[in-house]
C-alpha positions in Angstrom: 92.3 46.1 76.6 94.7 46.4 79.5 96.4 49.8 80.1 99.4 50.4 82.3 98.6 52.6 85.3 100.2 56.0 85.2 102.1 55.5 88.6 103.9 52.4 87.1 105.2 54.1 84.0 108.2 55.9 85.4 109.7 53.0 87.4 109.3 50.7 84.5 110.8 53.2 82.1 113.7 53.8 84.4 114.4 50.1 84.6 114.2 49.7 80.9 116.6 52.7 80.3 119.1 51.3 82.9 118.9 47.9 81.1 119.7 49.4 77.7 122.6 51.4 79.1 124.0 48.4 80.9 123.7 46.3 77.7 125.4 49.0 75.6 128.3 49.3 78.0 128.8 45.5 78.1 129.7 45.7 74.4 132.1 48.6 74.8 135.8 48.6 75.7 135.9 48.3 79.4 139.6 47.4 79.4 141.0 50.0 81.7 144.0 48.2 83.0 145.4 48.4 86.5 149.1 49.4 87.0 149.8 45.8 88.0 148.4 44.6 84.7 150.4 47.1 82.7 153.6 46.1 84.5 152.8 42.4 84.0 151.5 42.5 80.4 153.3 45.5 79.0 151.9 47.9 76.3 151.4 46.6 72.8 150.5 48.3 69.5 149.7 45.9 66.6 146.8 45.1 64.3 143.9 47.5 64.7 145.6 49.3 67.6 148.2 50.7 65.1 145.4 53.2 64.2 146.5 55.1 67.4 149.6 56.3 65.6 150.0 60.1 65.2 152.4 61.9 62.9 154.2 65.1 63.4 154.9 67.8 60.7 156.7 66.2 57.7 155.5 62.6 58.2 152.5 60.6 57.2 151.2 57.2 58.2 148.5 55.0 56.8 147.3 51.6 57.9 147.6 48.8 55.3 146.7 45.1 55.2 148.4 42.4 53.2 146.6 39.1 53.7 146.7 38.4 57.4 149.3 41.2 58.1 148.4 44.7 59.3 151.0 47.4 59.4 151.5 51.1 59.4 153.4 52.6 56.4 155.2 55.6 57.5 157.1 58.1 55.3 159.1 61.2 56.1 160.0 64.2 54.0 162.3 65.8 56.6 164.6 64.9 59.4 163.8 65.1 63.1 165.9 68.3 63.7 164.7 70.1 60.6 162.1 72.7 61.4 159.6 72.1 64.2 160.7 69.2 66.4 158.3 66.4 67.2 158.3 62.7 68.2 157.9 61.8 64.6 155.4 59.0 64.0 154.4 58.2 67.6 152.0 56.5 70.0 150.9 58.4 73.0 150.8 56.5 76.3 147.6 57.0 78.4 147.9 58.7 81.8 147.4 55.3 83.5 150.2 53.8 81.4 152.5 56.7 82.2 151.8 56.4 85.9 152.4 52.7 85.9 155.8 52.8 84.2 157.3 56.1 85.4 160.5 55.8 87.4 161.4 52.5 85.6 163.7 51.6 82.9 161.8 50.5 79.8 162.5 48.1 76.9 160.9 48.8 73.5 160.7 46.3 70.7 159.9 47.6 67.2 159.1 45.2 64.3 159.8 47.1 61.1 161.0 46.7 57.5 162.0 48.8 54.5 158.8 49.5 52.5 158.7 47.9 49.0 158.3 51.3 47.3 160.5 54.4 48.2 162.0 52.2 51.0 164.1 53.9 53.6 167.3 52.1 54.4 166.8 52.8 58.1 164.7 54.3 60.9 165.4 56.1 64.1 163.6 54.5 67.2 162.9 56.6 70.2 161.1 56.9 73.6 160.1 60.3 74.9 159.4 61.1 78.5 160.6 63.8 80.9 164.4 63.5 80.9 164.4 61.4 77.7 164.5 63.2 74.4 165.6 63.2 70.7 169.2 62.3 71.6 168.2 59.1 73.4 167.1 57.5 70.1 168.8 54.8 68.2 169.2 54.5 64.4 168.9 51.0 62.9 169.2 49.7 59.4 166.2 47.9 58.0 165.8 45.2 55.4 163.0 43.9 53.1 161.6 41.5 55.8 160.1 42.5 59.1 162.7 42.4 61.8 162.5 43.3 65.5 164.9 45.9 67.0 165.2 46.6 70.8 165.7 50.0 72.4 166.1 50.5 76.2 165.6 53.9 77.8 165.8 55.3 81.3 164.7 58.7 82.4 166.6 60.9 84.8 163.2 62.1 86.1 161.0 59.9 88.4 157.6 61.6 87.8 156.3 61.9 84.2 153.6 64.0 82.7 153.8 62.2 79.3 155.2 59.3 77.4 155.5 58.7 73.7 156.9 55.9 71.6 158.3 57.3 68.4 160.0 56.4 65.2 161.4 58.4 62.3 162.2 56.8 58.9 165.3 58.0 57.0 164.2 60.9 54.8 166.3 60.7 51.6 164.6 61.6 48.3 162.4 58.6 47.3 164.0 56.5 50.1 161.9 57.6 53.0 159.3 54.9 53.8 159.2 52.1 56.3 156.5 49.6 57.5 155.8 49.1 61.2 154.1 45.9 62.2 154.3 46.0 66.0 155.6 48.0 69.0 155.9 46.5 72.5 156.9 48.3 75.6 158.0 46.4 78.7 158.6 48.1 82.0 161.8 46.9 83.7 163.2 47.5 87.2 162.5 50.6 89.1 165.4 53.0 89.2 167.1 53.2 92.6 166.6 57.0 92.8 162.8 56.7 92.2 160.6 55.6 95.1 157.5 53.5 94.6 154.5 55.3 93.1 
């Protein structure tokens, strides 16, 4: 019976390990996007990516599916200025996304509806970055069907350390729940006072 010589074991084992690592990485998410891709394609949360939602104190969110539709059901038991302030139910932008869009005006499109049970009549939409805070948000009235609302924001600061896309349902007793189907951020023109990155 043939036996592999000892001197050949380590090179062959190293090649096999490298092949396994390369194979595993080819199935992972290698979708780190360039700033140009972010500026061209925008930032989108829908379907499974809605799982990235985070909630502050006084809010909860869960991902639900109805047939082909996936959405986040968000409810609030307090208002944004009651107690500890937060971004509400929010999506955190990655450092690469923040770097790509900083110094630009942004357009956000939220697709939301009043939830079938304990439905809130409206929701506060917001974008948080240095120089843009709670007061920059916009309150919209929602209906029983998904509808898309647009919010535009511009920071007074050119360099950002963070970026959050947030929303806060109305918080009346048993009228405090909305469904979020999609959020899309588009970076618009660079602000005149902000030089290129």
